[in-house]
Short mmCIF file of the C-alpha atoms (twelve columns), coordinates in Angstrom:
data_MODEL
# 
_entry.id   MODEL 
# 
loop_
_atom_site.group_PDB 
_atom_site.id 
_atom_site.type_symbol 
_atom_site.label_atom_id 
_atom_site.label_alt_id 
_atom_site.label_comp_id 
_atom_site.label_asym_id 
_atom_site.label_seq_id 
_atom_site.Cartn_x 
_atom_site.Cartn_y 
_atom_site.Cartn_z 
_atom_site.pdbx_PDB_model_num 
ATOM 1   C CA . UNK A 1   -84.337 123.015 32.528 1 
ATOM 2   C CA . UNK A 2   -85.466 122.867 28.948 1 
ATOM 3   C CA . UNK A 3   -84.241 124.912 26.014 1 
ATOM 4   C CA . UNK A 4   -86.444 126.826 23.608 1 
ATOM 5   C CA . UNK A 5   -87.366 124.647 20.666 1 
ATOM 6   C CA . UNK A 6   -88.982 127.285 18.572 1 
ATOM 7   C CA . UNK A 7   -90.745 130.612 18.615 1 
ATOM 8   C CA . UNK A 8   -92.749 131.226 21.803 1 
ATOM 9   C CA . UNK A 9   -91.117 128.440 23.832 1 
ATOM 10  C CA . UNK A 10  -89.049 129.546 26.813 1 
ATOM 11  C CA . UNK A 11  -87.187 127.748 29.550 1 
ATOM 12  C CA . UNK A 12  -89.004 126.907 32.757 1 
ATOM 13  C CA . UNK A 13  -88.910 129.678 35.339 1 
ATOM 14  C CA . UNK A 14  -86.452 129.310 38.188 1 
ATOM 15  C CA . UNK A 15  -86.634 130.608 41.733 1 
ATOM 16  C CA . UNK A 16  -86.213 134.391 42.095 1 
ATOM 17  C CA . UNK A 17  -82.583 135.456 42.284 1 
ATOM 18  C CA . UNK A 18  -81.405 132.407 40.308 1 
ATOM 19  C CA . UNK A 19  -79.897 133.093 36.878 1 
ATOM 20  C CA . UNK A 20  -81.637 131.820 33.807 1 
ATOM 21  C CA . UNK A 21  -79.532 130.579 30.979 1 
ATOM 22  C CA . UNK A 22  -76.010 132.030 30.764 1 
ATOM 23  C CA . UNK A 23  -76.853 135.378 32.380 1 
ATOM 24  C CA . UNK A 24  -75.103 136.491 35.591 1 
ATOM 25  C CA . UNK A 25  -77.085 136.679 38.832 1 
ATOM 26  C CA . UNK A 26  -78.046 140.159 40.034 1 
ATOM 27  C CA . UNK A 27  -78.870 141.013 43.628 1 
ATOM 28  C CA . UNK A 28  -82.514 141.301 44.648 1 
ATOM 29  C CA . UNK A 29  -83.776 144.861 44.561 1 
ATOM 30  C CA . UNK A 30  -86.923 146.792 45.132 1 
ATOM 31  C CA . UNK A 31  -88.562 148.536 42.173 1 
ATOM 32  C CA . UNK A 32  -86.856 151.889 41.556 1 
ATOM 33  C CA . UNK A 33  -83.821 150.977 43.700 1 
ATOM 34  C CA . UNK A 34  -80.432 150.784 42.005 1 
ATOM 35  C CA . UNK A 35  -78.517 147.562 42.456 1 
ATOM 36  C CA . UNK A 36  -75.190 149.316 42.917 1 
ATOM 37  C CA . UNK A 37  -74.426 152.842 44.151 1 
ATOM 38  C CA . UNK A 38  -73.767 155.134 41.236 1 
ATOM 39  C CA . UNK A 39  -71.316 158.014 41.260 1 
ATOM 40  C CA . UNK A 40  -72.372 161.334 39.830 1 
ATOM 41  C CA . UNK A 41  -70.355 162.499 36.819 1 
ATOM 42  C CA . UNK A 42  -67.487 164.824 37.726 1 
ATOM 43  C CA . UNK A 43  -67.372 163.631 41.349 1 
ATOM 44  C CA . UNK A 44  -64.079 162.389 42.805 1 
ATOM 45  C CA . UNK A 45  -63.610 158.656 43.098 1 
ATOM 46  C CA . UNK A 46  -64.465 156.896 46.344 1 
ATOM 47  C CA . UNK A 47  -61.544 157.199 48.797 1 
ATOM 48  C CA . UNK A 48  -59.328 154.162 49.074 1 
ATOM 49  C CA . UNK A 49  -58.363 153.023 52.540 1 
ATOM 50  C CA . UNK A 50  -54.771 151.774 52.572 1 
ATOM 51  C CA . UNK A 51  -54.443 150.827 56.232 1 
ATOM 52  C CA . UNK A 52  -56.280 147.778 57.563 1 
ATOM 53  C CA . UNK A 53  -57.405 149.740 60.652 1 
ATOM 54  C CA . UNK A 54  -58.573 153.328 61.022 1 
ATOM 55  C CA . UNK A 55  -57.382 156.063 58.729 1 
ATOM 56  C CA . UNK A 56  -54.453 155.825 56.320 1 
ATOM 57  C CA . UNK A 57  -51.205 156.656 58.083 1 
ATOM 58  C CA . UNK A 58  -52.304 155.307 61.468 1 
ATOM 59  C CA . UNK A 59  -50.073 152.656 62.986 1 
ATOM 60  C CA . UNK A 60  -51.333 149.102 62.623 1 
ATOM 61  C CA . UNK A 61  -51.619 147.223 65.921 1 
ATOM 62  C CA . UNK A 62  -48.905 144.601 66.218 1 
ATOM 63  C CA . UNK A 63  -46.672 146.260 63.618 1 
ATOM 64  C CA . UNK A 64  -43.416 148.010 64.614 1 
ATOM 65  C CA . UNK A 65  -43.659 151.776 65.011 1 
ATOM 66  C CA . UNK A 66  -41.418 153.586 62.510 1 
ATOM 67  C CA . UNK A 67  -38.657 155.456 64.302 1 
ATOM 68  C CA . UNK A 68  -39.037 153.505 67.558 1 
ATOM 69  C CA . UNK A 69  -35.568 151.924 67.320 1 
ATOM 70  C CA . UNK A 70  -34.032 155.286 66.374 1 
ATOM 71  C CA . UNK A 71  -35.771 156.814 69.397 1 
ATOM 72  C CA . UNK A 72  -34.346 154.191 71.749 1 
ATOM 73  C CA . UNK A 73  -30.830 154.532 70.296 1 
ATOM 74  C CA . UNK A 74  -31.060 158.327 70.507 1 
ATOM 75  C CA . UNK A 75  -32.256 158.114 74.120 1 
ATOM 76  C CA . UNK A 76  -29.307 155.903 75.116 1 
ATOM 77  C CA . UNK A 77  -26.793 158.096 73.256 1 
ATOM 78  C CA . UNK A 78  -28.182 161.227 74.899 1 
ATOM 79  C CA . UNK A 79  -27.279 159.734 78.294 1 
ATOM 80  C CA . UNK A 80  -23.631 159.146 77.334 1 
ATOM 81  C CA . UNK A 81  -21.990 162.540 77.985 1 
ATOM 82  C CA . UNK A 82  -20.033 163.550 74.889 1 
ATOM 83  C CA . UNK A 83  -22.377 161.571 72.643 1 
ATOM 84  C CA . UNK A 84  -25.363 163.661 73.748 1 
ATOM 85  C CA . UNK A 85  -25.282 165.670 70.495 1 
ATOM 86  C CA . UNK A 86  -25.451 162.458 68.457 1 
ATOM 87  C CA . UNK A 87  -28.295 161.273 70.715 1 
ATOM 88  C CA . UNK A 88  -30.172 164.511 70.075 1 
ATOM 89  C CA . UNK A 89  -29.808 164.146 66.296 1 
ATOM 90  C CA . UNK A 90  -30.811 160.459 66.238 1 
ATOM 91  C CA . UNK A 91  -33.792 161.164 68.522 1 
ATOM 92  C CA . UNK A 92  -34.994 163.943 66.221 1 
ATOM 93  C CA . UNK A 93  -34.782 161.583 63.223 1 
ATOM 94  C CA . UNK A 94  -36.731 158.913 65.122 1 
ATOM 95  C CA . UNK A 95  -39.392 161.447 66.143 1 
ATOM 96  C CA . UNK A 96  -39.819 162.664 62.550 1 
ATOM 97  C CA . UNK A 97  -40.256 159.087 61.315 1 
ATOM 98  C CA . UNK A 98  -42.839 158.382 64.005 1 
ATOM 99  C CA . UNK A 99  -44.722 161.618 63.316 1 
ATOM 100 C CA . UNK A 100 -45.012 160.693 59.626 1 
ATOM 101 C CA . UNK A 101 -46.679 157.445 60.684 1 
ATOM 102 C CA . UNK A 102 -48.916 159.283 63.216 1 
ATOM 103 C CA . UNK A 103 -47.379 157.253 66.042 1 
ATOM 104 C CA . UNK A 104 -46.169 158.332 69.447 1 
ATOM 105 C CA . UNK A 105 -42.520 157.793 70.340 1 
ATOM 106 C CA . UNK A 106 -41.777 158.436 74.005 1 
ATOM 107 C CA . UNK A 107 -38.144 157.352 73.779 1 
ATOM 108 C CA . UNK A 108 -37.462 159.827 70.982 1 
ATOM 109 C CA . UNK A 109 -39.140 162.626 72.941 1 
ATOM 110 C CA . UNK A 110 -37.115 161.787 76.059 1 
ATOM 111 C CA . UNK A 111 -33.949 161.583 73.932 1 
ATOM 112 C CA . UNK A 112 -34.676 165.024 72.461 1 
ATOM 113 C CA . UNK A 113 -35.205 166.587 75.899 1 
ATOM 114 C CA . UNK A 114 -32.196 164.921 77.524 1 
ATOM 115 C CA . UNK A 115 -30.065 165.488 74.411 1 
ATOM 116 C CA . UNK A 116 -30.952 169.201 74.300 1 
ATOM 117 C CA . UNK A 117 -30.164 169.710 77.995 1 
ATOM 118 C CA . UNK A 118 -27.006 167.605 77.658 1 
ATOM 119 C CA . UNK A 119 -25.903 169.563 74.581 1 
ATOM 120 C CA . UNK A 120 -26.332 172.880 76.405 1 
ATOM 121 C CA . UNK A 121 -24.360 171.531 79.387 1 
ATOM 122 C CA . UNK A 122 -21.671 170.152 77.058 1 
ATOM 123 C CA . UNK A 123 -21.342 173.540 75.359 1 
ATOM 124 C CA . UNK A 124 -21.063 175.304 78.740 1 
ATOM 125 C CA . UNK A 125 -18.486 172.757 79.948 1 
ATOM 126 C CA . UNK A 126 -16.454 173.230 76.764 1 
ATOM 127 C CA . UNK A 127 -16.526 177.033 77.085 1 
ATOM 128 C CA . UNK A 128 -15.464 176.897 80.737 1 
ATOM 129 C CA . UNK A 129 -12.676 174.384 79.981 1 
ATOM 130 C CA . UNK A 130 -11.303 176.471 77.101 1 
ATOM 131 C CA . UNK A 131 -11.460 179.621 79.233 1 
ATOM 132 C CA . UNK A 132 -9.611  177.829 82.070 1 
ATOM 133 C CA . UNK A 133 -6.895  176.555 79.737 1 
ATOM 134 C CA . UNK A 134 -6.500  180.027 78.220 1 
ATOM 135 C CA . UNK A 135 -6.166  181.529 81.701 1 
ATOM 136 C CA . UNK A 136 -3.510  178.938 82.688 1 
ATOM 137 C CA . UNK A 137 -1.525  179.645 79.504 1 
ATOM 138 C CA . UNK A 138 -1.635  183.382 80.243 1 
ATOM 139 C CA . UNK A 139 -0.556  182.955 83.895 1 
ATOM 140 C CA . UNK A 140 2.243   180.545 82.992 1 
ATOM 141 C CA . UNK A 141 3.510   182.878 80.276 1 
ATOM 142 C CA . UNK A 142 3.798   185.681 82.888 1 
ATOM 143 C CA . UNK A 143 5.325   183.543 85.680 1 
ATOM 144 C CA . UNK A 144 7.630   181.344 83.633 1 
ATOM 145 C CA . UNK A 145 8.464   177.646 84.121 1 
ATOM 146 C CA . UNK A 146 8.351   176.054 87.596 1 
ATOM 147 C CA . UNK A 147 5.963   175.875 90.545 1 
ATOM 148 C CA . UNK A 148 4.485   179.167 91.757 1 
ATOM 149 C CA . UNK A 149 2.233   180.132 94.704 1 
ATOM 150 C CA . UNK A 150 0.004   183.142 94.116 1 
ATOM 151 C CA . UNK A 151 -2.965  184.182 96.273 1 
ATOM 152 C CA . UNK A 152 -3.197  180.677 97.809 1 
ATOM 153 C CA . UNK A 153 -3.234  178.940 94.403 1 
ATOM 154 C CA . UNK A 154 -0.442  176.658 93.179 1 
ATOM 155 C CA . UNK A 155 0.522   176.983 89.519 1 
ATOM 156 C CA . UNK A 156 2.766   174.386 87.912 1 
ATOM 157 C CA . UNK A 157 4.124   175.612 84.630 1 
ATOM 158 C CA . UNK A 158 6.499   173.719 82.402 1 
# 
């Protein structure tokens, strides 16, 4: 490629699409077609996609689901009798974390269901136990210390 030596002398033409001199290469375009899409003034910027797959907030395949471990822990705790309330709470936390990431969490859902049923049963068991203890205290206060037989029931009061 030669350089201009004076007025009217220009470098030799290159193949189309190749830059001449120190100018950057531009993509080939048809007459009247813009090289790059232009944005109208006052329009919002093009949306950025944060997730590598699908829409932002969708779980990425191969990545751990947020709240999955909490869901599993909550499920196990909900099966353990007196810890069913803790299992319910942990499962709810795991479900909320998964919902924020638009992911499904079957263990958290199962932990919530089992924990809710277990909590209701635990409350009923506690009420019945307290009522039974209160009844025994009342009967023993009337009968006094010792072993008593009333209506086919044996009461041992101390």
